C-alpha positions as CSV (number, residue, x, y, z in Angstrom):
1,M,0.0,0.1,-0.1
2,R,1.2,3.4,-0.8
3,V,0.3,6.7,0.4
4,F,1.2,10.2,-0.5
5,W,0.8,13.3,1.1
6,R,1.3,17.1,1.0
7,P,0.7,20.5,2.4
8,L,-0.7,20.1,6.0
9,A,-0.8,16.4,5.9
10,L,0.6,13.5,8.3
11,A,2.4,10.6,6.4
12,A,1.1,8.0,8.6
13,A,2.3,4.5,8.5
14,F,1.3,1.9,6.5
15,I,2.1,-1.6,6.6
16,A,3.4,-2.6,2.9
17,T,2.2,-6.3,1.5
18,M,5.2,-7.0,-0.5
19,V,8.0,-7.3,2.5
20,A,10.6,-9.2,1.1
21,G,12.6,-9.7,4.2
22,P,13.8,-7.8,7.5
23,V,15.0,-4.2,7.2
24,S,17.3,-2.6,9.6
25,A,17.8,0.9,8.1
26,Q,15.5,3.5,6.4
27,T,15.8,3.9,2.7
28,V,15.6,7.0,0.5
29,T,15.3,6.2,-3.1
30,V,15.7,9.5,-5.4
31,T,13.9,9.4,-8.7
32,K,13.8,11.8,-11.6
33,A,17.4,13.3,-11.0
34,P,19.6,14.0,-14.1
35,P,21.3,11.4,-15.1
36,G,24.7,10.9,-13.4
37,A,24.0,13.8,-10.9
38,S,25.6,14.1,-7.6
39,V,23.0,13.5,-4.9
40,Q,23.1,13.9,-1.3
41,L,21.1,12.7,1.9
42,V,21.0,15.0,4.9
43,L,19.8,14.2,8.2
44,D,19.3,17.7,10.0
45,T,22.6,19.3,9.4
46,T,24.6,16.1,8.6
47,T,25.5,14.6,5.1
48,V,24.8,11.1,6.0
49,A,25.0,9.6,2.3
50,T,26.1,10.4,-1.3
51,A,25.4,8.8,-4.4
52,T,25.2,9.1,-8.2
53,A,22.0,8.8,-10.6
54,D,22.2,6.1,-12.9
55,Q,20.9,6.7,-16.4
56,K,17.0,6.5,-15.2
57,G,18.0,9.3,-12.6
58,I,17.5,6.9,-9.9
59,A,19.8,6.6,-6.6
60,T,19.6,5.1,-3.7
61,L,20.8,5.8,-0.2
62,G,20.5,4.9,3.3
63,V,20.4,6.3,6.8
64,D,20.2,4.3,10.0
65,I,18.2,6.6,12.6
66,R,19.1,4.1,15.5
67,K,22.8,4.8,14.8
68,Q,22.6,8.6,13.9
69,R,20.0,9.2,16.6
70,D,20.0,6.0,18.9
71,K,16.2,5.8,18.3
72,A,14.1,3.7,16.2
73,E,11.7,6.0,14.8
74,T,11.2,9.5,14.3
75,D,9.3,12.2,12.5
76,V,11.1,14.4,9.7
77,R,10.3,17.3,7.3
78,I,11.8,16.8,3.9
79,F,13.4,19.4,1.7
80,V,14.8,19.2,-1.7
81,D,17.7,21.5,-3.1
82,L,17.9,21.7,-6.7
83,C,21.5,22.6,-7.7
84,G,22.1,22.8,-11.2
85,Q,22.6,18.9,-12.1
86,A,23.0,18.0,-8.6
87,R,20.0,17.2,-5.5
88,R,20.2,17.3,-2.0
89,V,17.7,15.8,0.0
90,T,17.4,16.9,3.4
91,L,15.5,15.2,6.5
92,V,14.6,17.7,9.3
93,E,13.5,16.1,12.8
94,P,11.4,18.4,15.2
95,G,13.8,20.8,17.1
96,Y,15.9,20.9,14.2
97,Q,16.5,23.9,11.2
98,P,17.9,22.5,7.9
99,D,21.1,24.3,6.8
100,Q,20.7,27.5,4.4
101,A,20.4,26.0,0.8
102,A,23.9,26.7,-0.9
103,P,24.4,29.4,-3.6
104,G,22.8,28.6,-6.8
105,C,20.6,26.2,-5.4
106,T,16.6,26.2,-5.2
107,R,15.2,24.6,-2.0
108,H,11.5,23.2,-2.0
109,E,9.9,21.5,0.8
110,V,7.5,18.9,0.6
111,F,5.1,20.1,2.8
112,G,3.8,17.7,5.5
113,V,5.6,15.6,8.3
114,F,6.5,11.9,7.7
115,Y,7.0,9.3,10.0
116,L,10.0,6.9,9.7
117,R,10.4,3.4,11.4
118,Q,13.3,1.0,10.9
119,V,11.7,-0.3,8.1
120,T,10.7,3.1,6.0
121,T,11.4,3.8,2.4
122,L,10.6,6.8,1.1
123,V,10.8,7.6,-2.9
124,V,11.3,11.4,-3.6
125,N,10.9,12.7,-6.8
126,V,13.5,15.6,-7.5
127,S,12.8,16.8,-10.7
128,E,12.7,20.3,-11.9
129,E,8.8,20.2,-12.3
130,A,7.5,19.0,-9.4
131,Q,9.0,17.4,-6.2
132,G,7.1,14.6,-4.1
133,V,7.4,11.6,-1.4
134,W,6.1,8.1,-1.7
135,I,6.4,6.1,1.5
136,S,6.2,2.7,2.1
137,Q,6.8,0.6,5.4
138,G,9.0,-2.1,3.7
139,P,10.7,-2.0,0.4
140,A,9.0,0.3,-2.2
141,P,7.2,-1.5,-5.0
142,L,9.5,-1.5,-8.2
143,R,6.7,0.5,-10.2
144,W,7.5,3.6,-7.8
145,L,10.6,3.6,-9.8
146,G,9.3,3.9,-13.1
147,N,8.0,6.4,-15.3
148,E,4.3,5.6,-13.4
149,V,5.8,7.6,-10.5
150,A,5.5,10.8,-12.5
151,G,2.6,10.2,-15.1
152,G,1.4,6.8,-15.0
153,S,-0.6,4.6,-12.6
154,A,0.1,6.7,-9.7
155,E,-1.9,9.2,-11.2
156,R,-4.7,7.5,-12.4
157,T,-5.6,5.6,-9.2
158,G,-5.2,9.0,-7.4
159,S,-2.5,7.6,-4.6
160,A,-0.2,10.6,-5.9
161,L,-0.5,14.2,-5.5
162,Y,-2.1,15.7,-8.7
163,V,-3.4,19.3,-8.0
164,P,-1.9,21.6,-10.6
165,N,-0.8,25.2,-10.1
166,G,-0.9,27.6,-12.7
167,F,-3.7,29.2,-14.5
168,H,-7.2,27.5,-14.9
169,I,-10.6,28.7,-16.3
170,F,-14.0,27.3,-14.7
171,G,-17.6,27.5,-14.9
172,G,-20.2,26.1,-13.1
173,G,-24.4,26.5,-12.1
174,G,-26.5,26.2,-9.1
175,L,-28.7,28.3,-6.7
176,A,-28.2,31.4,-5.1
177,R,-30.6,33.1,-2.2
178,Y,-31.0,36.4,-1.8
179,S,-31.4,38.0,1.8
180,N,-33.2,40.9,1.3
181,A,-34.6,41.2,-2.2
182,V,-37.9,40.3,-1.3
183,A,-38.9,42.1,1.9
184,V,-37.5,45.4,0.8
185,S,-39.3,45.0,-2.7
186,C,-42.8,44.1,-0.4
187,G,-42.3,46.8,2.1
188,N,-45.3,47.0,4.0
189,T,-47.6,45.5,1.2
190,E,-48.9,42.1,1.3
191,C,-46.9,40.3,-1.6
192,T,-45.1,37.1,-2.8
193,G,-41.7,36.7,-4.1
194,K,-39.1,34.3,-5.1
195,G,-35.6,35.1,-3.4
196,T,-33.9,31.8,-4.3
197,R,-33.0,31.8,-8.2
198,M,-30.8,29.6,-10.7
199,A,-27.1,31.1,-11.0
200,G,-23.9,30.7,-12.9
201,Q,-20.7,31.3,-12.5
202,V,-17.4,31.8,-14.5
203,G,-13.9,32.8,-13.9
204,F,-10.4,31.7,-13.8
205,D,-7.7,31.4,-10.9
206,Y,-4.1,31.3,-10.9
207,W,-2.7,29.0,-8.3
208,I,0.8,30.2,-7.4
209,T,1.6,27.3,-5.4
210,S,-0.2,24.4,-4.3
211,N,-2.0,26.3,-1.2
212,L,-2.4,29.7,-2.4
213,A,-4.1,31.4,-5.6
214,L,-6.1,34.4,-6.9
215,A,-9.1,34.5,-8.5
216,A,-11.9,36.4,-10.4
217,Y,-15.1,35.4,-11.2
218,Y,-18.4,36.8,-12.6
219,L,-21.7,35.6,-10.7
220,R,-25.1,36.3,-12.2
221,S,-28.6,34.4,-11.2
222,A,-32.2,34.8,-12.5
223,N,-33.7,38.1,-11.1
224,P,-35.2,37.7,-7.7
225,A,-38.7,38.8,-8.2
226,T,-42.0,40.0,-6.3
227,A,-45.4,40.8,-6.9
228,G,-48.0,42.5,-4.7
229,A,-51.5,44.1,-4.5
230,G,-53.0,46.8,-2.4
231,S,-56.4,48.9,-2.7
232,G,-56.7,50.0,-5.9
233,F,-53.0,49.3,-7.2
234,G,-50.9,46.3,-7.9
235,F,-46.7,45.8,-8.9
236,T,-44.3,43.6,-9.4
237,S,-40.5,44.3,-9.1
238,S,-37.2,42.3,-10.1
239,L,-33.9,43.1,-9.3
240,A,-31.0,42.5,-11.9
241,S,-27.6,42.1,-10.6
242,N,-24.4,41.7,-12.0
243,I,-21.7,40.7,-9.5
244,A,-17.8,40.4,-10.3
245,V,-15.6,39.1,-7.3
246,V,-11.9,39.0,-6.7
247,T,-10.5,36.7,-4.0
248,A,-7.5,35.0,-2.3
249,K,-7.7,31.5,-2.0
250,V,-5.6,29.3,0.5
251,G,-6.1,25.4,-0.4
252,V,-4.9,22.3,0.9
253,P,-4.4,19.1,-1.3
254,F,-5.0,15.4,-0.6
255,G,-4.1,13.5,-3.8
256,K,-6.3,14.5,-6.4
257,T,-8.4,16.6,-4.0
258,R,-7.9,20.4,-3.3
259,L,-9.5,21.8,-0.3
260,Y,-10.0,25.6,-0.2
261,V,-11.2,28.9,1.4
262,Q,-11.4,32.4,0.0
263,G,-12.4,35.7,0.6
264,G,-11.8,39.2,-1.0
265,I,-14.2,41.8,-2.6
266,T,-17.3,42.2,-4.8
267,Y,-18.4,44.8,-7.1
268,T,-22.2,44.9,-7.8
269,W,-24.1,46.7,-10.7
270,A,-27.7,46.2,-10.6
271,T,-31.2,47.8,-11.4
272,L,-33.9,47.2,-9.5
273,T,-37.2,47.6,-11.7
274,T,-41.0,48.3,-10.3
275,N,-43.8,48.3,-12.4
276,E,-47.1,49.6,-10.7
277,T,-50.4,49.3,-12.1
278,I,-53.2,51.7,-10.7
279,A,-57.0,50.5,-11.4
280,D,-59.7,52.9,-12.9
281,R,-61.6,55.0,-10.2
282,T,-65.1,56.0,-10.0
283,V,-65.9,58.9,-8.1
284,D,-69.0,61.1,-7.7
285,V,-68.6,64.6,-8.6
286,N,-71.9,66.6,-7.8
287,G,-73.5,63.6,-8.0
288,T,-72.5,62.6,-11.4
289,P,-70.2,59.3,-11.3
290,Q,-66.9,60.3,-13.1
291,T,-64.2,57.5,-13.9
292,I,-60.4,58.5,-13.5
293,A,-58.4,56.4,-15.7
294,G,-55.6,54.3,-13.9
295,G,-52.5,53.3,-15.7
296,T,-49.0,51.7,-15.7
297,Q,-45.7,53.4,-14.5
298,T,-42.1,52.0,-14.5
299,F,-39.4,52.6,-11.9
300,K,-35.7,51.9,-12.5
301,E,-33.3,52.4,-9.9
302,P,-29.8,51.7,-10.6
303,T,-27.0,51.2,-8.1
304,R,-23.2,50.7,-8.1
305,G,-21.0,49.7,-5.3
306,M,-19.0,47.5,-3.3
307,S,-18.9,44.5,-0.6
308,W,-16.9,41.8,0.7
309,T,-17.3,38.0,0.1
310,I,-16.1,34.4,1.9
311,G,-16.2,31.1,0.8
312,G,-14.9,27.9,0.1
313,G,-14.9,24.8,-2.0
314,S,-13.5,21.6,-3.2
315,E,-11.9,20.2,-6.5
316,Y,-10.9,17.0,-7.8
317,W,-8.7,16.6,-10.7
318,W,-10.1,13.6,-12.4
319,R,-7.8,14.0,-15.4
320,R,-4.5,15.8,-16.0
321,S,-6.5,19.1,-17.3
322,M,-9.8,19.0,-16.0
323,A,-11.5,19.1,-12.5
324,F,-14.9,18.7,-10.9
325,Y,-15.6,21.3,-8.4
326,V,-18.4,22.2,-5.8
327,E,-18.4,26.0,-3.9
328,A,-20.6,27.9,-1.7
329,G,-20.1,31.0,0.0
330,R,-21.8,34.5,0.7
331,V,-21.3,37.4,-1.6
332,G,-22.3,40.8,-0.5
333,L,-24.2,43.4,-2.6
334,G,-23.8,47.2,-2.0
335,G,-24.1,49.8,-3.9
336,S,-25.3,53.7,-4.1
337,A,-27.9,55.1,-6.8
338,V,-26.5,56.1,-9.9
339,G,-26.7,59.8,-10.7
340,G,-27.0,60.9,-7.0
341,G,-30.5,59.6,-6.1
342,D,-31.4,58.4,-2.7
343,G,-31.4,54.6,-3.3
344,T,-29.2,52.0,-2.1
345,L,-28.7,48.5,-2.3
346,A,-27.8,46.2,1.3
347,D,-28.2,42.7,0.2
348,A,-26.1,39.7,0.2
349,A,-26.6,36.1,-1.7
350,L,-25.6,32.4,-0.4
351,Y,-24.5,30.5,-3.6
352,T,-23.9,27.2,-4.0
353,V,-22.3,26.2,-7.6
354,A,-20.8,23.1,-9.3
355,G,-19.0,22.8,-12.4
356,F,-15.6,22.1,-14.2
357,R,-12.3,23.7,-14.3
358,F,-9.7,23.6,-16.8
359,R,-5.9,24.1,-16.9
360,L,-4.7,25.9,-19.4
361,V,-1.0,27.2,-18.0
362,G,1.0,25.5,-15.2
363,S,2.8,22.6,-14.1
364,R,1.4,19.7,-11.7
């Protein structure tokens, strides 16, 4: 059994089903290194092993925690240094800090805490494009050392981390429930309304890392509508709102799934349209009935303004460049009347949408 965790995840100890025999020390196998590259393994601040990558970019190094630290197991964080054609893997225990990366090296942390026992094998991907770790309590399956580790069955089965960074577009549909639209339109008049409407969302996001992104989207729903009547009159009203949103996202990947929360600002341009119909009236003028014709008049009140939003969701990357997502949140609708009128807009919509994301540019 294999398991692969990244940001904020604790790599648990899983018993391998392919144990060939007793193992007395931890093994670190590096994959995707440049062929012939010099590979170092560092425990805290001490270099404990060196090796040269073969023509497939694989190097195997060993560390014995019992000899090095006089204990049988420990937790470690893992850092990968890319130094031109050389690679350095550093295992850092709690209470230690790694040495600074050497000049000319780029350091990447495989976020998470990994549990090492005497039988643990780590397979560390040290490619330029993406770094990752597979962990086994026992010998690693041979398929982990081939191309499948970076692009084959590991991705298809979902056991490897696969949430892409970079630029994505997305779109979906669902429902939006407005908090005040019906109540404001009805006022003190008895009326009925529809405050929950079908909604659609389109936008894009840019994941700077697997944990941080900037996003912008447009949210539009069918218009909340009301209808009411009083003595001699009736009316209908609808609120047409367009909501543009800019947010920052914080995500946590788990395999092919990423959970995220987001918050930011909204800009709303909206128009409240009211159609009022006044019925004909008959009045008595000096004993003679007179009919006063009614009519229909339309009032439009456009507003513009800013507010705030908060929400969250999840996405599942079931293909290399396509994901299914579900998102929910609150978007504020605020604004003042265009042209200096007295009208204002103070509302909020709770929305839930589901749809698809597509990766256009970026790395895994």
